[in-house]
C-alpha positions as CSV (number, residue, x, y, z in Angstrom):
1,X,0.2,0.1,0.1
2,X,1.9,3.4,-0.9
3,X,1.2,6.6,0.9
4,X,0.3,9.2,-1.3
5,X,1.7,12.6,0.5
6,X,0.2,15.5,-0.6
7,X,1.5,18.9,-0.6
8,X,0.2,21.8,-0.3
9,X,1.2,23.8,-4.1
10,X,3.7,26.1,-3.2
11,X,2.9,29.8,-2.2
12,X,3.7,32.4,-4.8
13,X,5.8,34.9,-3.2
14,X,4.5,38.6,-3.7
15,X,6.4,41.5,-4.4
16,X,6.5,43.4,-1.6
17,X,6.8,46.8,-2.1
18,X,7.0,48.8,1.1
19,X,10.5,48.5,1.6
20,X,10.6,49.9,-2.7
21,X,8.9,53.0,-1.5
22,X,10.8,53.7,1.7
23,X,13.9,53.7,-0.5
24,X,12.3,56.1,-2.5
25,X,11.0,58.9,-0.3
26,X,14.5,58.7,1.0
27,X,16.3,59.3,-2.6
28,X,13.5,62.0,-2.6
29,X,14.4,64.0,0.9
30,X,17.9,63.7,-0.1
31,X,17.9,65.3,-3.8
32,X,15.2,67.7,-2.2
33,X,18.3,68.7,0.6
34,X,20.9,68.7,-1.6
35,X,19.3,70.8,-4.8
36,X,20.2,74.0,-5.1
37,X,17.8,76.5,-6.5
38,X,18.1,79.0,-9.1
39,X,19.3,82.6,-8.2
40,X,18.5,84.8,-11.0
41,X,20.9,87.3,-9.7
42,X,23.9,85.5,-9.9
43,X,23.2,86.0,-13.3
44,X,26.1,88.3,-14.3
45,X,24.3,91.4,-16.3
46,X,27.5,93.7,-16.9
47,X,28.2,95.6,-19.7
48,X,31.5,94.1,-21.9
49,X,31.9,97.5,-23.9
50,X,35.9,96.9,-23.7
51,X,36.0,93.1,-24.7
52,X,34.1,94.6,-27.6
53,X,34.8,92.1,-30.6
54,X,36.8,93.9,-33.2
55,X,35.0,94.2,-36.8
56,X,31.9,93.8,-34.7
57,X,28.9,95.7,-35.3
58,X,28.5,98.4,-32.3
59,X,26.5,97.0,-29.1
60,X,27.7,92.8,-30.7
61,X,29.4,92.8,-27.2
62,X,27.3,93.8,-24.9
63,X,25.7,91.9,-22.7
64,X,21.6,91.4,-22.3
65,X,20.0,94.0,-20.6
66,X,18.1,92.1,-17.8
67,X,14.8,93.8,-16.0
68,X,13.9,91.1,-13.2
69,X,9.7,91.7,-12.3
70,X,9.6,91.3,-8.3
71,X,5.8,90.1,-6.6
72,X,5.0,93.7,-6.3
73,X,5.6,94.7,-9.8
74,X,8.3,96.5,-9.0
75,X,11.1,96.1,-12.1
76,X,14.6,96.4,-11.0
77,X,17.9,95.8,-13.3
78,X,21.0,94.6,-11.3
79,X,19.5,95.2,-8.2
80,X,18.3,99.1,-8.4
81,X,14.6,99.5,-8.5
82,X,13.7,101.5,-11.0
83,X,9.7,103.0,-12.1
84,X,8.7,102.2,-15.4
85,X,9.6,105.5,-16.9
86,X,13.0,105.5,-15.5
87,X,13.5,101.9,-16.8
88,X,12.5,103.0,-20.3
89,X,14.9,105.9,-19.8
90,X,17.3,103.5,-19.0
91,X,16.6,101.1,-21.8
92,X,16.5,104.2,-24.4
93,X,20.2,105.2,-23.6
94,X,20.9,101.5,-23.8
95,X,19.5,101.0,-26.8
96,X,21.6,104.4,-28.4
97,X,24.6,102.7,-27.7
98,X,23.7,99.8,-28.8
99,X,21.1,99.2,-31.1
100,X,21.0,95.2,-30.9
101,X,20.9,94.7,-27.2
102,X,18.7,92.2,-26.4
103,X,16.6,92.6,-23.3
104,X,15.7,89.6,-21.3
105,X,12.6,90.0,-19.3
106,X,12.2,87.6,-16.1
107,X,9.5,87.9,-14.1
108,X,9.3,85.8,-10.5
109,X,7.0,83.5,-10.1
110,X,4.8,85.9,-8.0
111,X,4.5,88.4,-10.2
112,X,1.5,89.4,-11.8
113,X,0.9,89.8,-15.2
114,X,0.1,93.5,-15.2
115,X,3.8,94.0,-13.9
116,X,4.9,91.9,-16.9
117,X,2.6,94.1,-19.0
118,X,4.2,97.5,-17.1
119,X,7.8,96.1,-18.0
120,X,7.2,95.2,-21.6
121,X,5.5,98.8,-22.1
122,X,8.3,100.4,-21.0
123,X,10.8,98.4,-23.4
124,X,9.0,98.4,-26.3
125,X,8.4,102.4,-26.1
126,X,12.0,102.8,-25.9
127,X,12.4,101.6,-28.6
128,X,13.7,98.1,-28.1
129,X,12.8,95.2,-30.7
130,X,15.1,92.4,-29.3
131,X,12.5,91.9,-26.1
132,X,12.5,88.2,-24.6
133,X,10.4,87.1,-22.1
134,X,11.6,84.2,-19.9
135,X,10.0,82.2,-16.9
136,X,11.4,79.8,-14.7
137,X,10.1,79.4,-11.3
138,X,7.0,78.5,-11.4
139,X,4.5,79.9,-8.8
140,X,3.7,78.7,-5.8
């Protein structure tokens, strides 16, 4: 008489994702803490008037003009706050020196649309044709 032993079928082991979630959270915290955020005040905005290329058109050696629009709609150039009229006069002076100067407008993440419109109006009234609006920060 043969004895038949019944073995239970082998259980399928499921993949536990709990440890994977823990690892992902640790990586997330690590990258959040060690990452550095872009500070646009670190971007150099100085003229290179003495470093012009020989034979190039006037203004070809100049750095672009960077205009920041803050959360209270104020305009600033190289850390100096300006009214829209002062900004227009400064852009006009810069364009008189170098007609091909490029104007970059950086609105902050919390800047209202009206502040951006004020900056664009001042720049275009000054006669700038090479204007770019660069949005880097997202509104929280």
